[in-house]
Every structure is written in C-alpha cells, then in structure tokens.
C-alpha positions as CSV (number, residue, x, y, z in Angstrom):
1,M,69.4,127.5,112.5
2,D,71.6,126.3,115.4
3,Q,75.0,126.9,114.0
4,A,76.7,130.1,112.9
5,T,76.0,130.9,109.3
6,P,79.7,130.5,108.2
7,V,79.7,126.9,109.3
8,V,76.5,126.1,107.4
9,D,77.7,128.1,104.4
10,H,80.9,126.0,104.4
11,Y,78.9,122.8,103.9
12,I,76.8,124.3,101.2
13,A,80.1,125.3,99.4
14,E,81.6,121.9,100.1
15,F,78.6,120.2,98.5
16,A,79.0,122.4,95.4
17,R,82.7,121.6,95.3
18,M,82.1,117.8,95.3
19,E,78.8,117.6,93.5
20,N,80.2,116.4,90.2
21,T,82.2,113.7,91.8
22,L,79.7,112.3,94.3
23,P,78.3,108.9,93.1
24,G,74.8,108.6,91.7
25,A,72.6,109.6,88.7
26,V,70.3,112.6,88.5
27,A,67.6,111.0,90.7
28,I,70.2,110.4,93.4
29,M,71.4,114.0,93.2
30,E,67.9,115.2,93.9
31,Q,67.8,113.0,97.0
32,R,71.2,114.5,98.1
33,K,70.0,118.1,97.7
34,Q,66.9,117.4,99.7
35,A,69.0,115.9,102.5
36,L,71.4,118.9,102.3
37,Q,68.5,121.3,102.7
38,A,67.3,119.3,105.8
39,F,70.8,119.4,107.3
40,T,71.7,123.0,106.6
41,S,68.3,124.2,107.9
42,H,68.9,122.6,111.2
43,G,72.7,122.3,111.6
44,F,74.4,120.0,114.0
45,P,72.4,119.1,117.1
46,T,72.9,121.2,120.3
47,I,72.4,120.7,124.0
48,R,69.1,122.5,123.7
49,E,67.7,119.4,122.1
50,E,66.5,116.7,124.6
51,D,68.3,113.8,122.9
52,W,71.6,115.8,122.8
53,K,71.5,117.6,126.2
54,Y,74.6,115.8,127.6
55,T,76.7,115.8,124.4
56,K,78.3,119.0,123.1
57,L,79.5,118.8,119.5
58,R,82.0,121.6,119.9
59,K,84.5,120.6,117.3
60,L,81.8,119.7,114.8
61,Q,80.0,123.0,115.4
62,K,83.1,125.1,115.1
63,S,85.2,123.3,112.6
64,V,84.9,123.1,108.8
65,F,85.5,119.5,107.7
66,E,86.0,118.6,104.1
67,L,85.5,115.4,102.2
68,S,88.7,113.5,101.1
69,D,89.1,113.6,97.4
70,T,91.0,110.3,97.6
71,P,91.7,108.0,100.4
72,G,94.9,108.2,102.4
73,T,97.7,105.7,101.9
74,V,97.0,102.4,103.6
75,T,98.8,99.1,102.9
76,A,97.7,95.6,103.8
77,Q,100.4,95.5,106.4
78,T,99.3,98.8,107.9
79,L,95.7,97.6,108.0
80,S,96.6,94.4,109.7
81,K,97.9,96.2,112.7
82,H,94.4,97.3,113.6
83,L,92.6,94.0,113.0
84,P,92.0,91.1,115.4
85,D,94.7,88.4,115.0
86,D,93.6,85.1,113.4
87,L,90.1,86.3,112.6
88,D,88.6,84.0,110.0
89,A,86.2,86.2,108.1
90,H,85.4,87.7,104.7
91,R,86.5,91.3,104.6
92,A,85.4,94.5,103.0
93,V,87.4,97.7,103.6
94,V,86.5,101.4,103.4
95,V,89.3,103.9,103.8
96,D,88.5,107.6,104.4
97,G,85.1,107.1,102.9
98,Y,86.1,105.1,99.8
99,Y,85.8,101.4,99.2
100,R,89.1,99.6,98.7
101,A,88.8,96.4,96.7
102,D,92.6,95.9,96.9
103,L,92.4,95.7,100.7
104,S,89.2,93.6,100.8
105,Q,89.3,89.8,100.9
106,L,86.1,88.5,99.4
107,D,87.3,85.4,97.5
108,G,85.3,82.3,98.3
109,L,82.0,84.1,99.2
110,P,79.2,81.5,99.4
111,E,76.8,81.5,96.5
112,G,73.9,83.9,97.4
113,V,76.0,86.3,99.3
114,H,76.6,89.6,97.5
115,V,79.1,92.3,98.7
116,R,79.6,95.4,96.7
117,S,80.6,99.1,97.0
118,F,77.7,101.3,97.9
119,A,79.0,103.9,95.4
120,E,78.9,101.3,92.7
121,Y,75.3,100.5,93.7
122,L,74.4,104.2,93.4
123,E,76.0,104.5,90.0
124,T,74.7,101.4,88.4
125,D,71.4,100.2,89.9
126,A,68.4,101.7,88.1
127,E,66.4,101.6,91.4
128,A,69.1,102.9,93.6
129,S,68.2,105.0,96.6
130,I,70.4,106.6,99.2
131,R,67.9,105.8,101.9
132,H,66.3,102.4,101.8
133,P,62.7,102.8,100.9
134,L,61.4,100.5,103.7
135,I,63.2,102.6,106.4
136,T,61.2,105.8,106.2
137,D,62.1,107.1,109.7
138,Q,65.7,108.1,109.8
139,P,65.6,111.2,111.9
140,G,68.5,113.5,112.8
141,S,70.6,116.0,111.1
142,P,73.7,113.8,111.2
143,S,71.7,111.3,109.1
144,D,70.7,114.1,106.7
145,M,74.3,115.2,106.4
146,N,75.3,111.6,105.6
147,A,72.6,111.3,102.9
148,A,73.8,114.5,101.3
149,F,77.6,113.8,101.3
150,V,77.9,110.0,101.3
151,T,80.8,108.9,99.2
152,D,80.8,105.1,99.7
153,G,80.2,102.2,102.0
154,V,79.4,98.5,101.8
155,L,76.1,96.9,100.5
156,I,75.6,93.3,101.6
157,T,72.7,91.2,100.4
158,V,72.1,87.6,101.6
159,D,69.7,85.6,99.4
160,A,66.7,83.7,100.8
161,G,67.7,80.5,102.7
162,V,71.4,81.2,102.7
163,V,73.5,80.9,105.9
164,V,76.8,82.7,105.6
165,D,79.7,80.3,106.5
166,K,81.7,82.8,108.5
167,P,81.6,86.5,109.6
168,L,81.6,89.4,107.1
169,H,84.1,91.9,108.5
170,V,83.3,95.5,107.3
171,V,86.3,97.7,108.2
172,T,85.9,101.5,108.1
173,L,89.3,103.1,108.6
174,A,90.1,106.8,109.0
175,T,93.8,107.5,108.2
176,G,93.8,110.8,110.1
177,S,96.5,111.9,107.6
178,E,95.0,115.3,107.1
179,E,93.4,117.5,109.7
180,L,89.6,118.3,109.5
181,R,88.8,115.6,107.0
182,M,85.5,113.9,107.1
183,A,84.2,110.5,105.9
184,Q,80.5,110.1,105.1
185,V,79.9,106.3,105.0
186,R,76.7,104.3,104.5
187,H,76.4,100.6,104.9
188,R,73.3,98.6,104.0
189,F,72.7,95.0,105.1
190,I,69.7,93.1,103.6
191,L,68.8,89.6,104.7
192,Q,66.2,87.9,102.6
193,P,63.7,85.3,104.2
194,N,65.2,82.5,106.2
195,S,68.8,83.7,105.8
196,E,71.4,84.2,108.4
197,A,74.6,86.2,108.7
198,Q,77.2,87.6,111.2
199,I,78.6,91.0,110.4
200,I,81.5,92.7,112.2
201,E,81.2,96.5,111.7
202,H,84.6,97.8,112.7
203,Y,85.6,101.5,113.0
204,V,89.3,102.3,113.2
205,G,91.3,105.5,113.5
206,A,94.9,105.3,112.4
207,G,96.1,108.9,113.0
208,E,96.1,111.6,115.6
209,E,94.8,114.5,113.6
210,T,91.2,115.7,114.2
211,Y,88.8,114.0,111.8
212,F,85.1,113.2,111.6
213,T,83.5,109.9,110.7
214,N,79.7,110.0,110.1
215,A,78.3,106.6,109.4
216,V,74.8,105.3,108.8
217,T,73.9,101.6,108.8
218,E,70.6,100.4,107.4
219,I,69.4,96.9,108.2
220,V,66.4,95.0,106.7
221,T,65.6,91.6,108.0
222,H,62.9,89.8,106.1
223,D,60.7,86.9,107.4
224,N,62.6,84.5,109.7
225,A,66.0,86.1,108.9
226,Q,68.7,86.5,111.6
227,L,71.5,89.0,111.7
228,T,74.2,89.1,114.4
229,R,76.0,92.5,114.2
230,C,79.1,93.2,116.2
231,R,80.0,96.9,116.2
232,L,83.5,97.6,117.3
233,Q,84.5,101.3,117.6
234,E,88.2,102.0,118.0
235,E,88.6,105.5,116.6
236,S,91.5,107.7,117.6
237,E,91.2,108.9,121.2
238,T,93.1,112.1,120.3
239,G,91.2,113.3,117.3
240,G,88.4,111.0,116.3
241,Q,84.9,112.5,116.2
242,H,82.6,109.6,115.6
243,I,78.8,109.6,114.9
244,S,77.1,106.4,113.8
245,S,73.4,105.7,113.4
246,M,71.7,102.3,112.9
247,F,68.2,101.9,111.5
248,A,66.7,98.4,111.4
249,H,63.5,97.3,109.8
250,Q,62.3,93.9,111.2
251,L,59.7,91.8,109.5
252,R,57.9,88.7,110.8
253,D,59.9,86.3,113.0
254,S,63.2,88.1,112.2
255,R,66.0,88.4,114.8
256,V,68.6,91.1,115.1
257,Y,71.4,90.9,117.8
258,V,73.7,93.8,118.1
259,H,76.9,93.7,120.3
260,S,78.5,97.1,120.6
261,F,81.9,97.9,122.0
262,D,82.9,101.6,122.3
263,L,86.5,101.7,123.3
264,G,87.9,104.6,121.2
265,G,87.1,108.0,119.9
266,Q,87.7,111.4,121.5
267,L,83.9,111.9,121.0
268,A,81.5,109.1,120.0
269,R,77.8,109.3,119.6
270,I,75.9,106.1,118.7
271,D,72.2,105.9,117.8
272,T,70.8,102.4,117.6
273,N,67.2,102.2,116.3
274,S,64.9,99.3,115.5
275,R,61.3,99.1,114.3
276,Q,59.5,95.8,114.5
277,V,56.8,96.0,111.9
278,A,55.5,92.4,111.9
279,D,54.7,89.9,114.6
280,N,57.2,87.8,116.5
281,A,60.3,89.9,115.8
282,E,63.1,89.9,118.3
283,I,66.0,92.3,119.0
284,G,68.9,92.1,121.4
285,L,71.1,95.1,122.1
286,Y,74.2,94.5,124.2
287,G,76.9,97.1,124.7
288,V,80.1,97.9,126.5
289,Y,81.5,101.4,126.7
290,A,84.8,102.5,128.4
291,P,85.6,106.2,128.3
292,T,88.8,107.2,130.0
293,G,91.1,110.2,129.8
294,R,88.7,112.9,128.4
295,Q,86.7,110.7,126.1
296,H,83.0,111.2,125.7
297,I,80.8,108.3,124.7
298,D,77.1,108.7,124.2
299,N,74.8,105.7,123.4
300,H,71.2,106.3,122.5
301,T,68.9,103.4,121.7
302,R,65.3,103.2,120.6
303,V,63.2,100.1,120.0
304,D,59.7,100.5,118.5
305,H,57.3,97.6,119.0
306,T,54.5,98.2,116.6
307,T,53.0,94.6,116.3
308,E,52.3,91.7,118.6
309,N,54.6,89.2,120.3
310,G,57.7,91.3,119.9
311,I,60.7,90.7,122.1
312,S,63.5,93.1,123.0
313,R,66.5,92.6,125.4
314,E,68.9,95.4,126.2
315,V,71.9,95.2,128.4
316,F,74.6,97.9,128.5
317,K,77.6,98.0,130.8
318,G,80.0,100.9,131.2
319,V,83.4,101.5,132.8
320,V,84.2,105.1,133.3
321,G,87.7,106.2,134.4
322,E,89.8,109.3,134.9
323,R,87.8,112.3,133.4
324,G,85.8,110.1,131.0
325,R,82.1,110.9,130.4
326,A,79.4,108.5,129.4
327,V,75.8,108.9,128.4
328,F,73.2,106.2,128.0
329,N,69.6,106.8,126.9
330,G,67.5,103.8,126.1
331,K,63.9,104.2,125.0
332,I,61.5,101.4,124.4
333,V,58.1,102.3,122.8
334,V,55.3,99.8,122.9
335,H,52.7,101.0,120.4
336,K,48.9,100.6,120.7
337,Y,48.6,97.3,118.9
338,A,51.8,95.7,120.2
339,Q,50.1,93.3,122.6
340,K,52.1,90.5,124.2
341,T,55.3,92.5,124.0
342,D,58.1,91.2,126.2
343,S,60.8,93.8,126.8
344,E,63.7,94.2,129.3
345,Q,66.4,96.9,129.6
346,S,69.2,97.5,132.0
347,C,72.2,99.7,132.2
348,D,75.0,99.3,134.8
349,T,78.0,101.5,135.1
350,L,81.2,101.4,137.2
351,L,82.8,104.7,138.1
352,L,86.5,104.2,138.7
353,S,87.3,107.9,139.4
354,K,85.7,110.7,141.3
355,K,86.0,112.9,138.2
356,G,84.3,110.4,135.9
357,E,80.7,111.0,135.0
358,I,77.7,109.0,133.7
359,D,74.2,110.2,132.7
360,A,71.8,107.3,132.4
361,K,68.2,107.5,131.4
362,P,66.2,104.3,130.7
363,E,62.7,105.0,129.3
364,L,59.5,103.1,128.7
365,E,56.5,104.3,126.8
366,I,53.7,101.8,126.8
367,Y,50.4,102.3,124.9
368,A,49.2,98.6,125.0
369,D,47.7,96.9,128.0
370,D,48.9,93.3,127.7
371,V,52.7,93.5,127.9
372,K,55.6,92.5,130.1
373,C,58.2,95.3,130.4
374,A,61.0,96.2,132.8
375,H,63.9,98.6,132.9
376,G,66.5,99.8,135.4
377,S,69.9,101.5,135.8
378,T,72.6,101.3,138.4
379,V,75.8,103.4,138.9
380,G,78.4,102.5,141.5
381,Q,81.9,101.7,142.5
382,L,83.7,98.5,143.0
383,D,82.6,96.4,146.0
384,E,85.4,96.9,148.6
385,N,84.5,93.6,150.2
386,A,85.3,91.8,147.0
387,V,88.5,93.8,146.6
388,F,89.5,92.7,150.2
389,Y,88.7,89.1,149.4
390,L,91.0,89.0,146.4
391,R,93.7,90.8,148.4
392,S,93.4,88.2,151.2
393,R,94.2,85.6,148.5
394,G,97.6,87.3,147.7
395,I,96.5,89.5,144.8
396,G,97.7,93.2,145.0
397,D,95.2,96.0,145.3
398,T,95.6,97.3,141.7
399,A,95.4,93.8,140.2
400,A,92.3,93.0,142.3
401,R,90.5,96.1,141.1
402,A,91.5,95.3,137.5
403,V,90.2,91.7,137.9
404,L,86.8,92.9,139.2
405,T,86.4,95.6,136.7
406,Y,87.3,93.4,133.8
407,S,84.9,90.6,135.1
408,F,82.1,93.2,135.3
409,A,82.4,94.0,131.6
410,N,83.6,90.7,130.3
411,E,80.2,89.0,130.6
412,L,79.1,90.7,127.4
413,V,82.4,90.1,125.6
414,N,81.9,86.4,126.2
415,M,78.6,86.5,124.3
416,L,80.6,86.7,121.0
417,D,81.0,83.5,119.0
418,S,84.5,84.4,117.7
419,E,87.4,83.8,120.0
420,A,89.7,85.9,117.9
421,L,87.3,88.8,118.3
422,Q,86.9,88.2,122.0
423,H,90.7,88.2,122.5
424,H,91.0,91.5,120.6
425,I,88.4,93.2,122.6
426,E,89.7,91.8,125.9
427,A,93.2,93.1,125.1
428,T,91.9,96.6,124.1
429,L,89.7,96.8,127.2
430,M,92.4,95.6,129.6
431,A,94.8,98.2,128.2
432,K,92.3,100.9,129.2
433,L,91.8,99.6,132.8
434,P,93.9,100.8,135.7
435,G,96.3,97.9,136.4
436,G,95.2,96.0,133.2
437,D,98.8,95.1,132.4
438,I,99.1,93.4,135.8
439,F,95.8,91.6,135.3
440,A,97.2,90.2,132.0
441,T,99.9,88.4,134.0
442,V,97.4,87.3,136.7
443,A,95.0,85.9,134.1
C-alpha cells in the first residue's frame, strides 16, 4: 500500500458515507465495491512506478477529498463566462460531479442522437455497467477510484448511419466553492456503425480553492464510425488537481481523432489510450500543452495495434514557461498479428525559461515484421535568427518572440473545424505567452 493508512481509511469511510446516495442498483454497488478494493489496495500512484516517475501527486496523497453532496451554485450567466463565444453546439453540463439539465441545451437534437445523464443510466438501465463491457483494459488506480465513486457524467449514443449536425459540447465544471472537494465523473460515447460526431469535452475550474477532478471517458466506435473529440482543459491554475483517462475501443474501419489542449490546472495528468481490435482502424492524437508559473502537465498516450492495416498519427507540441513542468510519454505497441501497421509519432517542445522543464519519452514496441513506424522528440528554444528577422521588420523583441511561439503551437489549433473554438483557444494561449497581449495587437 503506497499511501499512509489514514488517507486510505478516509476513502473507505467516504465511500461508506455516500454509499446510499451513489447511483445504481445492487449489481452496480458490487462493481463499485470491487473497484474500491482495487483502489485502496494500491492507493494513488507514486514516483516509484515507471508511468508516474515524473509526476508527484503530493496534494492527492496527503489531502482528504470528499464528494460534493450537491453541486455548487452556477447560473447560466456564470457558466457563459467560461465558454467559447458564439459556439454553435448542443450542450450538456456537469457541475461538481452532477448533471445539470437546467444548464444544458439539448433542444433540437437530431433523431438518432441520445444524450443522457450517466447517473440516470446507472439507475434505470437493466444492463447498466460502470465500465463498458467491451473496454476490459482500464488500468490505473485513478480509474479504479472513479469506478468506485462516480456520481454522474454524460452518456452519448449515436445511432447507426446518423451524422450529428453540429458539435456536442460536454462541459465539466468545478466551482471550487469548497476546499478539498472532489468530482468523480464518467463520460461514455458510443458511435454505432457508419455514424459520425464531433464532441468537445471541456473541463473548467471556476474557483481558487483546492479541488480534485477525476474523469474517465470511454469511447466505442463501431464499424466505419468516426468520432472527432476535442478535449479542452482549463482547470484552475491555483487549486485544480486534474486527472483524466480516455479508453477507446475501435472496430473495423473506425476513425478517432483527438485534439487535446491543456492550458489550465495546477496539476494535470492525462492518459489517452486506444485499442484497435479490428482491421483498418485509424486514430489521430494531437495535443498542445502550455504549463507556466508552477503548473505541472503530464500527457501519457498509448495506442495498441492488434490487427492489420491500422493507422496512428500522433503530434504533440508544448510551450513551457517560467517554472512550468511538462511530461510527455507516448507508447505505440504493434502486436504480433498487426501487419501493415502505419504509425508515426512526434513531440516537440519549446522552453521559454531556464527554469522550465520537459521530460519526453516516445516509445515503440513492435512485434510484427511488416510495418512502417517512426517516432521522435525535440526540445529547444526559439530560433534567434527568426527573432532577428522579425525585429529587422520593425517588430519589438517581446512581440517577435510571442509571434514565433504562438505560430509554433497554432498549427494544431488550426486543425479544428470550429472557428469559435479556435478563437477561444487562441485567446487563452496568447494570455499565457510572454508578450501575448502585444501579439494580439500585432495580429
């Protein structure tokens, strides 16, 4: 057991306190208890574990977080302050771990698109399961903790052949109104054969108190389905402790594209996992991370190619300023029978400060002999020749550096279809860059 007994004992007691109010029938409660046993027998990960060697969960290991009995007060006006302007999307909102129908905007959903509370699903569906039965590999004690304590989330199902008309915006907001509150949220997105959807998974922190958001997202894409997922993390930089895990299960000819933007959080750990279980599946993972101040952002990805003709593309770009700390670990595993796999991975990071730090570790494990795979990683500073060129054109030094830094990261921002989302991310990113306010006038 990695944590001191009092911390583990606290979560056993917290489960007992909330047991009668957690959603789900008797069968669900048995699943919860098994997950609680798995979590408490291990505790939070420590730096002695290879996958966590660069990320210390000090506050999680030493603090005693509690579930919110009810969500904090949030009005539509308050919520709007944290959302992209003019974003045309269907919206589902979770506040402090509880689905809020009054803040959601789901009128006009196309026929064949079903959005509901995950708690409602656990309470009413005869075949409900906390963990999707197809996604059998959900390793990690944070995932176990989530399965034990999950209070709510959003379940989205898109019927066969349906193409969703506009993005589905899933907002998970932490009010931070009370210190040491935790939200255990689980989202599940299921795309039936030949369907297509865009989902914006948005994490927001509205307060400055220390809080903990632990989120799990399950994705199942059936034959020839396509999901584009934008994950935007804007937790509080003063108190937000954020862990999120994605587990995708890809069937034949399915496509999953994940665009991740980690701009907030005092500490953020993101695990992105996909298993291709049938031929011709494709996944694209694209990410931007920008820790400044004393932020710590850790991205771990894993793609398992288990069948033939799988494709994976992975591009991450980081900008690390002040005393920010970033971690990137990308693993691609090509299994024995995954012939004709085509996989590429890259991670490039700019260090804007001598006190910033990046630990990057791209990995390839190949057990098949007819594959095309490549990976690489670079860490560096701005090209002084490029800075000089801009200065020679009348742009000041600070603005020149902001222009080059922004251009480095903006390549991945421009991959998004939504201009409203692009503008929101651009503004947030520029606000974090040295001289970003000057760049706004230059641009």
